[in-house]
N, C-alpha and C positions, 0 to 999 in steps of 0.2 A: 461564442461569445455573449449570447442571450441568458445563456445557461450559466455562465462566468457572472454574468451582472446578478442574476437571481439569487445566485448563492452568498456574494457578498454584501447583498441588502437584506439587513432586519426586517422581521414584518412589523406589521403595525401595532404600537404599544410596546414592543421591546422585548416580548414573549417568547419570539420564537427567532433564533438567527443562525445563520452558516457563516464561518468565517475562515476563509482559505487560507491554510498555513503555508501549504508548498503543494504544487499541482507541475510536475515535471514530466517531458518525455526525452527520454536521451536513445541515440542509437550508437552503437560500437561496433569495432572492427576488432574481432579477437584475434590473437598472437599466442600461441604458446612459448616456454623460453627459449626455445632455438629459434625463432621466429617463422614459424609455420603457420600458414593462416586456421584457425579455427571457426570459421564461421562468422557470423554476425548476428548483436543481440538488439532488439527494440525493448526498452525499458519504460516502465510507467511506475513512478510514485505519485500518489495524491494521497496529502493529510488535511485534512479539514474538519476545523471545531464546530460542534453543533449544540445548541441550546434549544429545548423542548422541556421544561420545567426543571430541568438540571444541566448540566453540562456531561458533554460525549467527544470523544475523538472516532472519527470515523477515517480508516485508514486501507488504501487500496496498493499493493505492491505486485507488480507483474514483469515477467520476463519472459519473451518469445526470442526462441533462438534458431537459426538456419546453420547447417553446419558445424554446431558446436560438438557435438559428440558423433566420431566416426561410424556410429551404427544405428542412429536415429539421424535422418532427415531433416526434421525438425522436432521442437521439445518446446514446452512451457511451464510455467510457473506462475499461481496466481493466488495470493494472500489478502483475504478481507478481513478487517478487525473492526473491532467497536470496543473503545476504550472509556473506561469511567473513575475518573479521576474520586478519590476515597478518602486522601488525608497527606497534605502536603505533597511530597515526591512518589506518592504510593497510588498506583490505579489498579482495578482488576480488566482482565482483557479476555475478549472472547475473539478466536481467530477462526476462518474455514478456509482450508487449504485445498487447493486444486494443482494437478500436476500432470503431466505425462509417467513421471515416477513413483505415483502412488495409483493405486487399483482402482482406489475409490477415495472420494473427499474426505479430509481429517478433521475434526473438531479439535481445539485446543482452548483450555482454560486456564489462566493462569494471574500470576501477580507481577504488576512492572514497578520498577525502580527506577526514577528519573537520577541520573548520577548528576547531569549539568543543567541547572533551573535557573 
């Protein structure tokens, strides 16, 4: 809770601020189309706007699964992103991906277009 208050409070002088956009933790029971259990998933979605001389968004998305894949007891996916708005609905994006399905972390560099603003 203290961490959340620190994130929401702007620094003295308004030069630095973290503004929470969404911070969600979800728990799912997974079923296939036939109704057979496909395990459980714990999901984290955290998107926060950050201002330090300029604006950025910091995004964390992760899934941790138990019993989703019949060959893997547990698996996970974690995506860490830094997004910098550059013009209206256009941003540049850096993402670092970790997961049981990749042999080593992956770096992604790209352009994002926000369709609904």
